[in-house]
C-alpha positions in Angstrom: 18.7 15.0 -9.4 15.0 14.3 -10.2 12.4 13.4 -7.6 12.2 10.0 -9.1 15.9 9.3 -8.8 15.9 10.7 -5.2 13.1 8.2 -4.3 11.9 10.3 -1.4 9.6 8.7 1.2 6.1 10.1 1.2 2.9 9.6 3.1 -0.6 9.6 1.9 -3.9 9.7 3.8 -7.5 8.8 3.3 -9.5 10.6 6.0 -12.6 8.4 5.7 -13.6 5.0 4.5 -16.9 5.9 2.8 -17.5 5.1 -0.8 -14.8 2.5 -1.2 -14.4 1.1 -4.6 -15.9 -2.3 -5.2 -13.9 -5.5 -5.1 -14.0 -7.0 -8.6 -11.4 -9.6 -9.1 -11.2 -11.1 -12.6 -11.0 -14.9 -13.0 -8.9 -16.9 -12.5 -7.4 -14.8 -9.7 -8.6 -15.0 -6.2 -7.8 -13.5 -2.8 -7.0 -15.5 0.4 -5.8 -14.6 3.8 -2.4 -15.3 5.4 -1.6 -18.9 6.2 1.4 -20.1 8.3 4.3 -20.5 5.9 3.4 -17.5 3.8 6.4 -15.7 5.0 8.4 -17.3 2.2 5.8 -16.3 -0.4 5.8 -12.7 0.9 9.6 -12.6 0.8 9.8 -14.0 -2.7 7.2 -11.7 -4.0 8.8 -8.6 -2.5 12.2 -9.6 -3.6 11.1 -9.5 -7.2 8.6 -6.6 -7.0 10.4 -4.1 -4.7 13.5 -2.5 -6.1 13.5 0.3 -3.6 13.8 -1.5 -0.2 16.2 -4.0 1.2 14.2 -7.2 1.3 15.7 -9.7 3.7 14.5 -13.0 5.1 14.0 -11.3 8.5 11.9 -8.4 7.2 8.6 -10.2 7.4 9.1 -11.0 11.1 10.3 -7.4 11.8 7.3 -5.9 10.1 4.5 -8.2 11.2 5.6 -10.3 14.2 4.5 -13.9 14.5 0.8 -13.8 15.6 -0.6 -16.1 12.9 -4.3 -15.3 13.8 -3.7 -11.6 13.8 -2.1 -11.9 10.3 -4.8 -14.2 9.0 -7.3 -11.4 9.7 -5.3 -8.7 8.1 -2.9 -9.9 5.4 -4.1 -10.8 1.9 -2.5 -12.8 -0.9 -3.6 -12.5 -4.5 -3.1 -15.9 -6.1 -3.2 -17.1 -9.7 -4.8 -20.2 -11.0 -1.8 -22.3 -9.9 -2.3 -21.1 -6.3 1.0 -19.1 -6.6 1.0 -15.8 -4.7 1.4 -13.0 -7.2 0.4 -10.1 -4.9 0.0 -9.2 -1.3 -1.2 -6.3 0.9 -1.8 -5.9 4.6 -4.5 -4.0 6.6 -2.2 -3.0 9.3 -2.3 -0.5 12.2 -0.6 2.8 13.0 1.9 2.0 15.7 3.3 5.4 16.6 2.4 9.1 16.5 0.8 10.7 14.7 -0.8 7.5 13.4 -2.1 5.8 16.5 -5.7 4.8 15.9 -5.3 5.0 12.2 -5.3 2.0 9.9 -2.4 1.4 7.5 -2.1 0.0 4.0 1.1 -1.8 4.4 3.5 -3.5 1.9 1.2 -3.7 -1.1 2.9 -5.4 -4.0 2.3 -7.3 -7.3 4.9 -9.4 -8.8 6.3 -7.8 -12.0 4.9 -10.3 -14.5 1.4 -9.5 -13.3 1.8 -5.7 -13.0 -0.2 -3.6 -15.4 -3.3 -5.9 -15.3 -5.2 -3.8 -12.8 -4.9 -6.5 -10.2 -3.6 -4.0 -7.6 -7.1 -2.3 -7.6 -9.0 -5.3 -6.2 -6.1 -6.0 -3.8 -6.1 -2.4 -2.4 -10.0 -2.5 -2.3 -9.8 -5.7 -0.1 -7.3 -4.1 2.2 -9.4 -0.9 2.6 -12.6 -2.9 3.1 -10.8 -5.0 5.8 -9.6 -1.8 7.6 -13.2 -0.5 7.5 -14.5 -3.8 8.9 -11.9 -3.5 11.7 -13.5 -0.2 12.6 -10.8 2.2 11.4 -12.2 5.5 10.1 -8.9 6.9 8.7 -6.0 5.2 6.9 -2.5 6.1 5.8 0.3 4.6 3.8 3.9 5.3 3.0 5.4 4.9 -0.4 8.1 6.8 -2.3 8.4 9.4 -5.0 9.8 6.9 -7.6 6.6 4.8 -7.4 4.4 6.8 -9.8 2.1 4.0 -10.7 1.4 3.3 -7.0 0.9 7.0 -6.3 -1.6 7.2 -9.1 -3.4 4.1 -7.8 -3.6 5.6 -4.3 -4.9 9.0 -5.7 -7.6 7.1 -7.7 -8.6 5.4 -4.4 -9.1 8.7 -2.6 -5.8 9.1 -0.9 -4.3 12.6 -0.6 -0.7 13.8 0.0 0.2 14.3 3.6 2.3 17.4 3.9 4.1 18.2 7.0 6.6 20.9 6.3 8.4 22.5 3.4 10.3 19.3 2.5 7.0 17.4 1.9 5.5 20.3 0.0 8.5 20.6 -2.4 8.4 16.8 -3.0 4.7 16.8 -3.7 4.9 19.8 -6.0 7.5 18.0 -8.0 5.5 14.8 -8.1 2.4 16.9 -9.1 4.2 18.4 -12.1 5.2 14.9 -13.3 1.8 13.2 -12.9 -0.5 16.2 -13.5 -1.7 16.5 -9.9 -2.8 19.9 -8.9 -3.8 20.7 -5.4 -3.8 23.7 -3.1 -1.0 23.1 -0.6 -2.8 25.2 2.1 -5.7 22.7 2.1 -3.5 19.7 2.4 -0.8 20.9 4.8 -1.1 19.5 8.3 
């Protein structure tokens, strides 16, 4: 079975927040922060965009809690001219070892009809800039081996494979062969 079909969970890290890409959002799109009631927009967006996770009405609460002010400071929505949310991403925090003290890029998604328009780049740039503004110096994210466009985006933004053990190494070597990523495992292994 291919690494894409296996859909293996992977982690990527960015060990600094220097030299972040600029935030250039083409018109008519704009970014806004979380507002109470966005739970439904988040759910609808992920339900259409995410075919790898079980998206339930309870998932938003499970992942983010209910502190509206905390969310307003960390969660972004990419909206179209109609004010419809077409993308989302969150500048979250590492909540358990080994990620305590790290920032986290969490639940980044663009609805399918807007994918391929390079809108994920300004959305990711906004999340990373917010993490830097929140005084994080290192960030991580989790994704999966089947999400090659996302992996390529994260690599473009300076993320690196996080390799902890032979299983991670084998997964990343397979991904690398597919996308043309070459790296020296001994320099990336934790």
